[in-house]
N, CA and C of each residue as an Amber inpcrd file, in Angstrom:
protein
   660
  -2.1900000  15.2370000   7.9900000  -1.3790000  14.1380000   7.5060000
  -1.2750000  13.0040000   8.5380000  -1.2300000  11.7850000   8.0980000
  -1.0150000  10.6930000   8.9780000   0.4340000  10.6980000   9.4870000
   0.5860000  10.4470000  10.8020000   1.8850000  10.4430000  11.4210000
   2.1030000   9.1700000  12.1640000   3.3430000   8.6940000  12.2140000
   3.7100000   7.5580000  13.0370000   4.7760000   8.0930000  14.0170000
   4.5000000   7.9380000  15.2910000   5.4020000   8.5270000  16.2810000
   5.5470000  10.0260000  16.0880000   4.5750000  10.6800000  15.5300000
   4.6750000  12.0870000  15.2930000   5.6670000  12.4690000  14.1820000
   6.1000000  11.4810000  13.3780000   7.1130000  11.7060000  12.3790000
   6.4540000  11.8100000  10.9940000   6.2790000  13.0210000  10.5010000
   5.6220000  13.2020000   9.2020000   6.5330000  12.7830000   8.0580000
   7.8230000  12.5450000   8.3150000   8.7300000  12.1610000   7.2430000
   8.3220000  10.7980000   6.6510000   7.7210000   9.9170000   7.4660000
   7.2850000   8.6210000   6.9610000   6.1430000   8.7800000   5.9930000
   5.2760000   9.7470000   6.2700000   4.1800000  10.0640000   5.3610000
   4.7120000  10.5420000   4.0300000   5.6790000  11.4370000   4.1150000
   6.3310000  11.9440000   2.9090000   7.0560000  10.8220000   2.1300000
   7.6730000   9.9210000   2.8630000   8.3450000   8.7860000   2.2610000
   7.3440000   7.8940000   1.5390000   6.2020000   7.6840000   2.1130000
   5.1380000   6.8970000   1.4660000   4.7590000   7.4930000   0.1240000
   4.5240000   8.8120000   0.1360000   4.0930000   9.4700000  -1.1120000
   5.2000000   9.3920000  -2.1920000   6.4370000   9.5250000  -1.7720000
   7.5580000   9.4510000  -2.7310000   7.7150000   8.0540000  -3.2580000
   7.5180000   7.0340000  -2.4090000   7.6360000   5.6680000  -2.8350000
   6.5400000   5.2880000  -3.8390000   5.3550000   5.8150000  -3.5900000
   4.2450000   5.6190000  -4.5410000   4.6110000   6.1980000  -5.9130000
   5.1380000   7.4250000  -5.8840000   5.4650000   8.1050000  -7.1280000
   6.6110000   7.3670000  -7.8450000   7.5440000   6.8040000  -7.1050000
   8.6260000   6.0610000  -7.7360000   8.0840000   4.8200000  -8.4510000
   7.1590000   4.1120000  -7.7950000   6.5680000   2.9130000  -8.4070000
   5.7590000   3.3010000  -9.6330000   5.0370000   4.4190000  -9.5700000
   4.2100000   4.8740000 -10.7150000   5.0990000   5.3330000 -11.8700000
   6.2100000   5.8680000 -11.5810000   7.1380000   6.2610000 -12.6800000
   7.5860000   5.0540000 -13.4470000   7.9180000   3.9880000 -12.7210000
   8.2940000   2.7420000 -13.3970000   7.1170000   2.2080000 -14.1680000
   5.9170000   2.2900000 -13.5980000   4.7140000   1.8180000 -14.3150000
   4.5110000   2.5680000 -15.6340000   4.7070000   3.8910000 -15.5990000
   4.5150000   4.6720000 -16.8160000   5.5460000   4.2900000 -17.8640000
   6.7410000   3.8640000 -17.4440000   7.8010000   3.5570000 -18.4010000
   7.6850000   2.1010000 -18.9250000   7.1540000   1.1860000 -18.1120000
   7.1510000  -0.2090000 -18.4800000   5.7820000  -0.7380000 -18.8910000
   4.7230000  -0.1320000 -18.4470000   3.3910000  -0.6990000 -18.5860000
   2.5400000   0.0470000 -19.6020000   2.5230000   1.3600000 -19.5680000
   1.6230000   2.1550000 -20.3990000   2.0750000   2.1210000 -21.8660000
   1.0930000   1.8970000 -22.7320000   1.4050000   1.8980000 -24.1890000
   0.1660000   2.3670000 -24.9510000   0.4200000   2.8210000 -26.1530000
  -0.6570000   3.1160000 -27.0820000  -0.4890000   2.1970000 -28.2920000
  -1.5380000   2.0170000 -29.0450000  -1.4900000   1.1280000 -30.1990000
  -1.2750000   1.9550000 -31.4850000  -0.3860000   1.4500000 -32.3030000
  -0.1220000   2.1350000 -33.5620000   0.2050000   1.1120000 -34.6540000
  -0.1350000   1.4580000 -35.8940000   0.0780000   0.5790000 -37.0080000
   1.5520000   0.5960000 -37.4540000   2.1700000  -0.5810000 -37.5050000
   3.5260000  -0.6570000 -37.9890000   3.5260000  -0.4900000 -39.4970000
   4.1950000   0.5330000 -40.0000000   4.1590000   0.8250000 -41.4660000
   4.8270000  -0.2780000 -42.3300000   5.6830000  -1.0860000 -41.7060000
   6.3780000  -2.1310000 -42.4710000   5.5470000  -3.3880000 -42.5180000
   4.9050000  -3.7860000 -41.4040000   4.1460000  -5.0540000 -41.3480000
   2.6510000  -4.8530000 -41.4980000   2.2250000  -3.6430000 -41.1970000
   0.7910000  -3.4040000 -41.2530000   0.0670000  -3.8660000 -39.9740000
   0.8070000  -4.4050000 -39.0350000   0.2210000  -4.9120000 -37.7900000
   0.0330000  -3.7500000 -36.7880000  -1.0010000  -3.8960000 -35.9450000
  -1.2190000  -2.9450000 -34.8690000  -0.3700000  -3.4230000 -33.6880000
   0.4850000  -2.5860000 -33.2150000   1.4370000  -2.9560000 -32.1640000
   1.3930000  -1.9260000 -31.0240000   1.6330000  -2.3810000 -29.7950000
   1.7380000  -1.4450000 -28.6440000   3.0740000  -0.7250000 -28.6400000
   3.0490000   0.5400000 -28.3750000   4.2760000   1.3320000 -28.2840000
   4.2810000   2.0250000 -26.8800000   5.3150000   1.7540000 -26.1380000
   5.3930000   2.3100000 -24.7780000   5.4760000   3.8230000 -24.8200000
   4.8070000   4.4470000 -23.8550000   4.8980000   5.8640000 -23.6770000
   4.7780000   6.2140000 -22.1850000   5.5500000   7.1720000 -21.7610000
   5.4400000   7.5850000 -20.3400000   4.8740000   9.0120000 -20.2310000
   4.2270000   9.4710000 -21.3100000   3.6800000  10.8120000 -21.3050000
   2.2160000  10.7390000 -20.8290000   2.0930000  10.3600000 -19.5560000
   0.7650000  10.1810000 -18.9460000   0.7530000  10.8940000 -17.6040000
  -0.3950000  10.9650000 -16.9760000  -0.4940000  11.5610000 -15.6290000
  -1.3800000  10.6950000 -14.7720000  -1.0880000  10.7070000 -13.4820000
  -1.8890000   9.9400000 -12.4840000  -2.5440000  10.9370000 -11.5140000
  -3.7550000  10.6190000 -11.0980000  -4.3840000  11.3640000 -10.0040000
  -4.2460000  10.4700000  -8.7440000  -3.7100000  11.0430000  -7.6740000
  -3.4470000  10.2780000  -6.4650000  -4.4280000  10.6730000  -5.3650000
  -5.0660000   9.6550000  -4.7680000  -5.9990000   9.8850000  -3.6830000
  -5.4610000   9.1410000  -2.4590000  -5.1800000   9.9040000  -1.4040000
  -4.5480000   9.3010000  -0.2160000  -5.6060000   8.9790000   0.8310000
  -5.5770000   7.7760000   1.3470000  -6.4570000   7.3200000   2.4150000
  -5.6000000   6.9140000   3.6280000  -6.1990000   7.0150000   4.7890000
  -5.4380000   6.7690000   6.0060000  -5.9900000   5.6510000   6.8860000
  -7.0520000   5.0160000   6.4810000  -7.6670000   3.9430000   7.2520000
  -8.0080000   2.7680000   6.3860000  -8.1250000   1.6020000   7.0290000
  -8.6510000   0.4010000   6.3430000 -10.1440000   0.4180000   6.4630000
 -10.8220000  -0.5870000   5.8510000 -12.2650000  -0.6910000   5.9910000
 -12.6680000  -0.9700000   7.4380000 -11.7510000  -1.5300000   8.1930000
 -12.0080000  -1.8110000   9.6060000 -11.6100000  -0.6340000  10.4890000
 -11.2980000   0.5170000   9.8760000 -10.9270000   1.7610000  10.5270000
  -9.6360000   1.6500000  11.3150000  -8.7810000   0.7180000  10.9380000
  -7.4360000   0.6820000  11.4880000  -6.5980000   1.7100000  10.7260000
  -5.5080000   2.2150000  11.3440000  -4.6080000   3.0810000  10.5950000
  -3.9380000   2.3410000   9.4520000  -4.1470000   2.7690000   8.2480000
  -3.5690000   2.1090000   7.0740000  -3.3940000   3.1350000   5.9730000
  -2.2100000   3.7040000   5.9420000  -1.8970000   4.6680000   4.9040000
  -1.7800000   4.0050000   3.5550000  -2.5820000   4.4010000   2.5930000
  -2.4590000   3.8510000   1.2380000  -2.9470000   4.8970000   0.2500000
  -2.5710000   4.6860000  -0.9480000  -2.8600000   5.6470000  -2.0270000
  -3.4730000   4.9570000  -3.2360000  -4.5800000   5.5150000  -3.7230000
  -5.1790000   5.0260000  -4.9690000  -4.6690000   5.8630000  -6.1110000
  -4.1750000   5.2380000  -7.1450000  -3.6810000   5.9670000  -8.2900000
  -4.6360000   5.7660000  -9.4580000  -5.1600000   6.8390000 -10.0100000
  -6.0950000   6.7930000 -11.1240000  -5.3660000   7.2600000 -12.3640000
  -5.3840000   6.3890000 -13.3760000  -4.7160000   6.6690000 -14.6500000
  -5.7750000   6.8990000 -15.7200000  -5.9200000   8.1480000 -16.1780000
  -6.8610000   8.4250000 -17.2840000  -6.4510000   7.6330000 -18.5370000
  -7.4560000   7.2320000 -19.3140000  -7.1780000   6.4720000 -20.5350000
  -6.7460000   7.4130000 -21.6230000  -5.5800000   7.9890000 -21.4250000
  -5.0830000   8.9690000 -22.4010000  -3.5870000   9.2100000 -22.2180000
  -2.9110000   9.3390000 -23.3380000  -1.4820000   9.7320000 -23.3510000
  -1.3320000  10.8000000 -24.4060000  -0.3580000  11.6660000 -24.2230000
  -0.1200000  12.7020000 -25.1980000   0.9960000  12.2260000 -26.1180000
   0.6400000  12.0170000 -27.3830000   1.5930000  11.5160000 -28.3940000
   1.7010000  12.4970000 -29.5300000   2.8600000  13.0980000 -29.6950000
   3.0410000  14.1020000 -30.7310000   2.0190000  15.1920000 -30.6880000
   1.6870000  15.5830000 -29.4510000   0.7130000  16.6940000 -29.2700000
  -0.7510000  16.2930000 -29.3940000  -1.0010000  14.9850000 -29.6020000
  -2.3570000  14.5000000 -29.7290000  -2.7010000  13.5120000 -28.6550000
  -3.9250000  13.4900000 -28.1680000  -4.3950000  12.5650000 -27.1740000
  -4.6390000  11.1810000 -27.8040000  -4.0330000  10.1510000 -27.2130000
  -4.2330000   8.7810000 -27.7220000  -4.7160000   7.9050000 -26.5740000
  -5.5900000   6.9400000 -26.9480000  -6.0490000   5.9770000 -25.9620000
  -4.8680000   5.0360000 -25.5860000  -4.8460000   4.5530000 -24.3910000
  -3.7230000   3.7290000 -23.9370000  -4.1980000   2.3390000 -23.5190000
  -3.2570000   1.4680000 -23.3270000  -3.5140000   0.1020000 -22.8120000
  -2.4960000  -0.1710000 -21.6830000  -2.9270000  -0.9380000 -20.6760000
  -1.9960000  -1.3660000 -19.6100000  -2.0390000  -2.9110000 -19.5070000
  -2.2440000  -3.5690000 -20.6580000  -2.3360000  -5.0310000 -20.6900000
  -1.0750000  -5.6720000 -20.0740000   0.0850000  -5.0620000 -20.2340000
   1.3030000  -5.6390000 -19.7250000   1.2820000  -5.7320000 -18.1920000
   0.4870000  -4.9000000 -17.5620000   0.3980000  -4.9100000 -16.1250000
  -0.0020000  -6.3050000 -15.6060000  -0.9050000  -6.9380000 -16.3390000
  -1.4700000  -8.2250000 -15.8880000  -0.8840000  -9.4050000 -16.6920000
  -0.5960000  -9.2000000 -17.9570000  -0.0390000 -10.2670000 -18.7640000
   1.3300000 -10.7210000 -18.2180000   2.0990000  -9.7640000 -17.6700000
   3.4310000 -10.0890000 -17.1490000   3.5330000  -9.9400000 -15.6380000
   2.3950000  -9.8120000 -14.9780000   2.3410000  -9.7280000 -13.5190000
   3.1850000  -8.5330000 -13.0250000   3.2180000  -7.4710000 -13.8180000
   4.0270000  -6.3290000 -13.4570000   3.4870000  -5.5810000 -12.2290000
   2.1820000  -5.7800000 -11.9350000   1.6150000  -5.1510000 -10.7450000
   2.3160000  -5.6410000  -9.4760000   2.7640000  -6.9070000  -9.4840000
   3.5220000  -7.4140000  -8.3270000   4.8870000  -6.7630000  -8.2540000
   5.4970000  -6.5710000  -9.3920000   6.8420000  -5.9070000  -9.4630000
   6.7370000  -4.4860000  -8.9110000   5.6640000  -3.7570000  -9.2760000
   5.4970000  -2.4080000  -8.7770000   5.2980000  -2.3730000  -7.2850000
   4.6230000  -3.4030000  -6.7710000   4.4830000  -3.5120000  -5.3080000
   5.8110000  -3.7070000  -4.6520000   6.6520000  -4.5290000  -5.2500000
   7.9970000  -4.7490000  -4.7010000   8.7830000  -3.4420000  -4.6710000
   8.7090000  -2.6450000  -5.7330000   9.4000000  -1.4020000  -5.7680000
   8.9850000  -0.4730000  -4.6280000   7.6520000  -0.4330000  -4.3920000
   7.1520000   0.4110000  -3.2840000   7.7210000  -0.0800000  -1.9600000
   7.6430000  -1.3580000  -1.7130000   8.1150000  -1.8970000  -0.4250000
   9.6130000  -1.5980000  -0.2290000  10.3880000  -1.8530000  -1.2890000
  11.8250000  -1.6460000  -1.1870000  12.1860000  -0.1830000  -0.9820000
  11.4590000   0.6900000  -1.6440000  11.6560000   2.1380000  -1.4760000
  11.3370000   2.5720000  -0.0570000  10.2540000   2.0520000   0.4860000
   9.8480000   2.3850000   1.8640000  10.9050000   1.8690000   2.8470000
  11.3730000   0.6590000   2.6450000  12.3520000   0.0730000   3.5550000
  13.6470000   0.8600000   3.5140000  14.1540000   1.1450000   2.3100000
  15.3960000   1.9110000   2.1760000  15.2800000   3.2770000   2.7810000
  14.1350000   3.9550000   2.5100000  13.9440000   5.2980000   3.0460000
  13.8340000   5.3260000   4.5720000  13.1580000   4.3450000   5.1270000
  12.9850000   4.2840000   6.5730000  14.3170000   4.1090000   7.2560000
  15.1840000   3.2880000   6.6950000  16.4920000   3.0540000   7.2890000
  17.3250000   4.3570000   7.1930000  17.2170000   5.0660000   6.0830000
  17.9310000   6.3180000   5.9180000  17.4220000   7.3810000   6.9170000
  16.1910000   7.2650000   7.3410000  15.6190000   8.1830000   8.3290000
  16.0420000   7.8240000   9.7640000  16.6790000   6.6770000   9.9220000
  17.1380000   6.2760000  11.2410000  16.3690000   5.1820000  11.9010000
  15.4060000   4.6360000  11.1930000  14.6190000   3.5340000  11.7570000
  15.3220000   2.1770000  11.5060000  14.9350000   1.2090000  12.2830000
  15.3920000  -0.1920000  12.0450000  14.2050000  -0.9490000  11.4660000
  14.4480000  -1.8140000  10.5470000  13.3830000  -2.5700000   9.9170000
  13.7390000  -4.0790000   9.9330000  12.7210000  -4.8910000   9.7070000
  12.9890000  -6.3110000   9.5610000  11.9710000  -6.8790000   8.5840000
  12.4340000  -7.8460000   7.8000000  11.5920000  -8.4830000   6.8330000
  10.5950000  -9.3820000   7.5230000   9.3640000  -9.4160000   7.0610000
   8.3350000 -10.2020000   7.6840000   7.7320000 -11.1690000   6.6420000
   7.2470000 -12.2640000   7.0980000   6.5370000 -13.2250000   6.2680000
   5.0350000 -13.0180000   6.5360000   4.3030000 -12.7920000   5.4490000
   2.8600000 -12.5500000   5.5880000   2.1360000 -13.7470000   4.9990000
   1.2140000 -14.3060000   5.7800000   0.4830000 -15.4470000   5.3370000
  -0.2950000 -15.1190000   4.0320000  -0.1390000 -15.9930000   3.0480000
  -0.7590000 -15.7370000   1.7570000   0.1220000 -14.9840000   0.7890000
   1.3270000 -14.6130000   1.2350000   2.2930000 -13.9320000   0.3740000
   3.5050000 -14.8000000   0.1450000   4.0920000 -14.7000000  -1.0130000
   5.3520000 -15.3990000  -1.3180000   6.4620000 -14.8870000  -0.4320000
   7.3180000 -15.8160000   0.0330000   8.4390000 -15.4130000   0.8510000
   9.4270000 -14.5320000   0.0930000   9.3230000 -14.5500000  -1.2460000
  10.2230000 -13.7170000  -2.0300000   9.7730000 -12.2610000  -2.1360000
   8.5290000 -11.9920000  -1.7150000   8.0150000 -10.6450000  -1.7410000
   8.6240000  -9.8330000  -0.6060000   9.1790000  -8.6620000  -0.9150000
   9.7690000  -7.8510000   0.1410000   8.6930000  -7.1320000   0.9840000
   8.4880000  -7.5790000   2.1770000   7.5540000  -6.9650000   3.1130000
   8.2970000  -6.6540000   4.3920000   8.1450000  -5.4370000   4.8930000
   8.9460000  -5.0240000   6.0310000   8.1100000  -4.3270000   7.1090000
   8.5350000  -4.4710000   8.3250000   7.9320000  -3.7420000   9.4660000
   9.0150000  -2.8800000  10.0720000   8.5540000  -1.8110000  10.7350000
   9.4930000  -1.0130000  11.5640000   9.7370000  -1.7770000  12.8280000
  11.0150000  -1.9620000  13.2060000  11.3080000  -2.6820000  14.4720000
  10.8500000  -1.8680000  15.6400000  10.6820000  -0.5590000  15.4840000
  10.2380000   0.3090000  16.5820000   8.7730000   0.0840000  16.9660000
   8.0230000  -0.5250000  16.1040000   6.6060000  -0.7570000  16.3710000
   6.4690000  -2.1490000  17.0140000   6.0160000  -2.2410000  18.2800000
   5.8550000  -3.5590000  18.9140000   4.8620000  -4.4270000  18.1530000
   5.0760000  -5.7400000  18.1420000   4.1860000  -6.6590000  17.4330000
   2.7670000  -6.5420000  17.9920000   2.6380000  -6.2740000  19.2810000
   1.3150000  -6.1780000  19.8920000   0.5200000  -5.0300000  19.2700000
   1.2020000  -3.9410000  18.9050000   0.5410000  -2.8140000  18.2750000
   0.1060000  -3.1590000  16.8800000   0.9890000  -3.8240000  16.1390000
   0.6670000  -4.2590000  14.7660000  -0.5410000  -5.1860000  14.7930000
  -0.5840000  -6.1310000  15.7310000  -1.6490000  -7.0810000  15.8090000
  -2.9920000  -6.3800000  16.1710000  -2.9250000  -5.4470000  17.0780000
  -4.1080000  -4.7220000  17.5160000  -4.7570000  -3.9390000  16.3670000
  -3.8940000  -3.4180000  15.5120000  -4.3880000  -2.5700000  14.4100000
  -4.3480000  -3.3040000  13.0690000  -4.5570000  -4.6010000  13.0950000
  -4.6340000  -5.4140000  11.8760000  -5.9460000  -6.1150000  11.7800000
  -7.0050000  -5.4570000  12.1570000  -8.3220000  -6.1310000  12.1500000
  -8.7660000  -6.5280000  10.7390000  -8.4980000  -5.7090000   9.7560000
  -8.9360000  -6.0110000   8.4110000  -8.1940000  -7.2460000   7.8720000
  -6.8740000  -7.3060000   8.1510000  -6.0930000  -8.4540000   7.7370000
  -6.6050000  -9.7270000   8.3740000  -6.9440000  -9.6380000   9.6360000
  -7.4940000 -10.8000000  10.3330000  -8.8340000 -11.2320000   9.7700000
  -9.6580000 -10.2740000   9.3560000 -10.9420000 -10.5880000   8.7120000
 -10.7360000 -11.4110000   7.4550000  -9.7390000 -11.0090000   6.6630000
  -9.4600000 -11.7140000   5.4060000  -8.9990000 -13.1480000   5.7060000
  -8.1190000 -13.3340000   6.6880000  -7.5990000 -14.6530000   7.0200000
  -8.7240000 -15.5370000   7.5510000  -9.6210000 -14.9670000   8.3700000
 -10.7410000 -15.7320000   8.8900000 -11.6880000 -16.1510000   7.7710000
 -11.9330000 -15.2770000   6.7920000 -12.7880000 -15.5930000   5.6820000
 -12.1740000 -16.6730000   4.8170000 -10.8440000 -16.6180000   4.6260000
 -10.1450000 -17.6400000   3.8590000 -10.2710000 -18.9870000   4.5300000
 -10.1590000 -19.0210000   5.8320000 -10.2930000 -20.2690000   6.5550000
 -11.7060000 -20.7810000   6.4890000 -12.6960000 -19.9150000   6.6380000
 -14.1050000 -20.3200000   6.6200000 -14.4790000 -20.9090000   5.2560000
 -13.9890000 -20.3370000   4.1800000 -14.3430000 -20.8140000   2.8490000
 -13.3680000 -21.7990000   2.2670000 -12.3850000 -22.1700000   3.0570000
 -11.3910000 -23.1680000   2.6210000 -10.5240000 -22.6530000   1.4910000
 -10.1870000 -21.3910000   1.5310000  -9.3420000 -20.8030000   0.4930000
  -7.9190000 -20.7570000   0.9860000  -7.2070000 -21.8310000   0.6280000
  -5.8400000 -22.0000000   1.1340000  -4.7740000 -21.4480000   0.2000000
  -5.0560000 -21.4810000  -1.0790000  -4.0240000 -21.0360000  -2.0610000
  -3.7530000 -19.5380000  -1.9030000  -2.5290000 -19.1520000  -2.1510000
  -2.1180000 -17.7680000  -2.0220000  -2.9970000 -16.8230000  -2.8560000
  -3.2990000 -17.2730000  -4.0740000  -4.1020000 -16.4380000  -4.9930000
  -5.5400000 -16.3170000  -4.5080000  -5.9580000 -17.2480000  -3.6130000
  -7.3640000 -17.2080000  -3.1190000  -7.5740000 -16.1560000  -2.0570000
  -6.5030000 -15.5970000  -1.5360000  -6.6630000 -14.5720000  -0.4780000
  -7.3580000 -13.3570000  -1.0760000  -7.2060000 -13.0900000  -2.3720000
  -7.9020000 -11.9510000  -2.9920000  -9.4010000 -12.1970000  -2.9600000
  -9.8140000 -13.4640000  -3.1510000 -11.2300000 -13.7850000  -3.0980000
 -11.7470000 -13.5880000  -1.6780000 -10.9410000 -14.0200000  -0.6820000
 -11.3150000 -13.8720000   0.7470000 -11.4860000 -12.3930000   1.0660000
 -10.6280000 -11.5510000   0.4940000 -10.7380000 -10.1120000   0.7390000
 -12.0430000  -9.5620000   0.2120000 -12.4990000 -10.0990000  -0.9200000
 -13.7420000  -9.6110000  -1.5230000 -14.9440000 -10.0600000  -0.7100000
 -14.9890000 -11.3410000  -0.3320000 -16.1520000 -11.8750000   0.3490000
 -16.2690000 -11.3280000   1.7670000 -15.1870000 -10.8530000   2.3260000
 -15.2230000 -10.3100000   3.7000000 -15.2920000  -8.8000000   3.7130000
 -15.4420000  -8.2070000   2.5340000 -15.4240000  -6.7260000   2.4540000
 -16.7320000  -6.1270000   2.9210000 -16.7000000  -5.2930000   3.9280000
 -17.8630000  -4.5830000   4.4040000 -17.9660000  -3.2070000   3.7470000
 -19.1370000  -2.6110000   3.7560000 -19.2330000  -1.2310000   3.2430000
 -18.3360000  -0.2860000   4.0290000 -17.8240000   0.7140000   3.3540000
 -16.9430000   1.6470000   4.0380000 -17.7630000   2.4220000   5.0930000
 -17.1010000   2.6180000   6.2560000 -17.7540000   3.3270000   7.3730000
 -17.0470000   4.6510000   7.5460000 -17.7200000   5.7090000   7.1560000
 -17.0780000   7.0370000   7.1780000 -17.3410000   7.6670000   8.5460000
 -16.2620000   8.0020000   9.2570000 -16.3680000   8.6730000  10.5470000
 -15.4050000   9.8800000  10.5610000 -15.6750000  10.7570000  11.4620000
 -14.8340000  11.9830000  11.5770000 -13.4520000  11.6000000  12.0780000
 -12.4860000  12.4530000  11.8190000 -11.1130000  12.2070000  12.2890000
 -11.0660000  12.1020000  13.7880000 -11.8760000  12.9240000  14.4680000
 -11.8860000  12.9080000  15.9580000 -12.3800000  11.5670000  16.4680000
 -13.4230000  11.0220000  15.8370000 -13.9390000   9.7430000  16.2660000
 -12.9320000   8.6150000  16.0160000 -12.2870000   8.6470000  14.8370000
 -11.3010000   7.6280000  14.5090000 -10.1320000   7.6650000  15.4580000
  -9.6570000   8.8600000  15.7050000  -8.5150000   8.9760000  16.6270000
  -8.8570000   8.5030000  18.0380000 -10.0840000   8.7390000  18.4630000
 -10.5290000   8.2520000  19.7490000 -10.5730000   6.7070000  19.7840000
 -11.0180000   6.1020000  18.6660000 -11.0120000   4.6530000  18.5590000
  -9.5990000   4.0880000  18.6580000  -8.6970000   4.7550000  18.0090000
  -7.2900000   4.3130000  17.9880000  -6.6650000   4.4330000  19.3880000
  -6.9810000   5.5240000  20.0710000  -6.4270000   5.7340000  21.4180000
  -6.9480000   4.6860000  22.3830000  -8.2320000   4.3700000  22.2580000
  -8.8380000   3.3160000  23.1280000  -8.1850000   1.9880000  22.8540000
  -7.9270000   1.7120000  21.5600000  -7.2990000   0.4230000  21.1910000
  -5.8830000   0.3600000  21.7780000  -5.1810000   1.4900000  21.6970000
  -3.8430000   1.5120000  22.2410000  -3.8130000   1.3830000  23.7320000
  -4.8330000   1.9860000  24.3960000  -4.9220000   1.8670000  25.8280000
  -5.0670000   0.4170000  26.2750000  -5.7550000  -0.3930000  25.4650000
  -5.8900000  -1.7990000  25.8000000  -4.5220000  -2.4930000  25.7890000
  -3.6660000  -2.0940000  24.8620000  -2.3320000  -2.6780000  24.7860000
  -1.5310000  -2.2630000  26.0130000  -1.6480000  -0.9870000  26.3810000
  -0.9370000  -0.4800000  27.5500000  -1.3820000  -1.2250000  28.8100000
  -2.6900000  -1.5470000  28.8430000  -3.2080000  -2.2350000  30.0080000
  -2.6260000  -3.5970000  30.1450000  -2.0950000  -4.1690000  29.0810000
  -1.4710000  -5.4850000  29.0840000  -0.0040000  -5.4040000  29.3870000
   0.4990000  -4.2020000  29.6890000   1.8690000  -4.0620000  30.0340000
   2.7650000  -3.5720000  28.9150000   2.1720000  -3.2120000  27.7890000
   2.9420000  -2.6820000  26.6600000   2.6760000  -1.2030000  26.5800000
   3.7220000  -0.3870000  26.6740000   3.4890000   1.0560000  26.6420000
   4.4040000   1.7050000  25.6110000   4.3040000   2.9910000  25.4820000
   5.0820000   3.7000000  24.4910000   6.5870000   3.5760000  24.7180000
   7.0120000   3.3020000  25.9340000   8.4090000   3.1800000  26.2150000
   9.0230000   1.9350000  25.6550000   8.1360000   1.0250000  25.1640000
   8.6540000  -0.1730000  24.5650000   9.2120000   0.1030000  23.1820000
   9.0160000   1.2970000  22.6790000   9.5800000   1.6850000  21.3880000
  10.9400000   2.2810000  21.5860000  11.6270000   2.5040000  20.4870000
  12.9880000   3.0810000  20.5730000  12.9520000   4.5580000  20.2510000
  11.7600000   5.1400000  20.1970000  11.6180000   6.5500000  19.9180000
  11.1120000   7.2730000  21.1570000  11.0880000   8.5950000  21.1000000
  10.6330000   9.3740000  22.2390000   9.2740000   8.9400000  22.6790000
   9.1310000   8.5310000  23.9400000   7.8760000   7.9790000  24.4240000
   6.7550000   9.0070000  24.5610000   7.1370000  10.2990000  24.4150000
   6.0980000  11.3360000  24.5120000   5.3530000  11.4970000  23.1860000
   5.8610000  10.8760000  22.1110000   5.1740000  10.9930000  20.8340000
   3.9530000  10.0770000  20.7840000   2.9160000  10.5030000  20.1030000
   1.7900000   9.6530000  19.8950000   2.1920000   8.5560000  18.8980000
   1.6770000   7.3390000  19.1590000   2.0010000   6.2400000  18.2270000
   1.4630000   6.5620000  16.8460000   0.2240000   6.9210000  16.7730000
  -0.3750000   7.2130000  15.4610000  -1.3300000   8.4010000  15.6420000
  -1.2300000   9.3720000  14.7650000  -2.1130000  10.5240000  14.9300000
  -2.3160000  11.1590000  13.5490000  -3.2500000  12.0820000  13.4980000
  -3.4760000  12.8740000  12.3070000  -2.7940000  14.2570000  12.5060000
């Protein structure tokens, strides 16, 4: 499992926050189509009787530590004991995918505080200021910057192609996307340790955090 400061509770919090957001998705987004007996029209009917397959990843395409989860929703719901095809049109028609992201961020922030961490809201270039985005105050900004190579690639691509609008950052992410580089956990951890050593060489060390300095910053 991915750990931050050796604290596996944050990994567990991530998984629970994902499930909370997906529960809302199943209640607000997923629907099957059925004929209205009164009007004869085909109408969407919400259903939460679905299942998701979750695939957890721990790195970005630039091999930085980036815990994230891919949720796969089969095109099927169980309605009155029968399998029915579903639609998630509401996800995009009403921008509900943004709302689900907000839920995840808020759940992570609330949970981290309950675990004893301090957090602060951050403004991310290309994101609305109304979007809840948080960092752990215990993680020095130098560490965040060192391990944000993929984010920097996107911003550089946006600048190169003149993509200034917030919605254009998604295009920048696509044009700057490199093929995935699969490496062993040992190799990745060695890369991370060397990157962190560079930060320590600049005068930033583990003692700059508010947690036990004997803990590894990031580990498997």
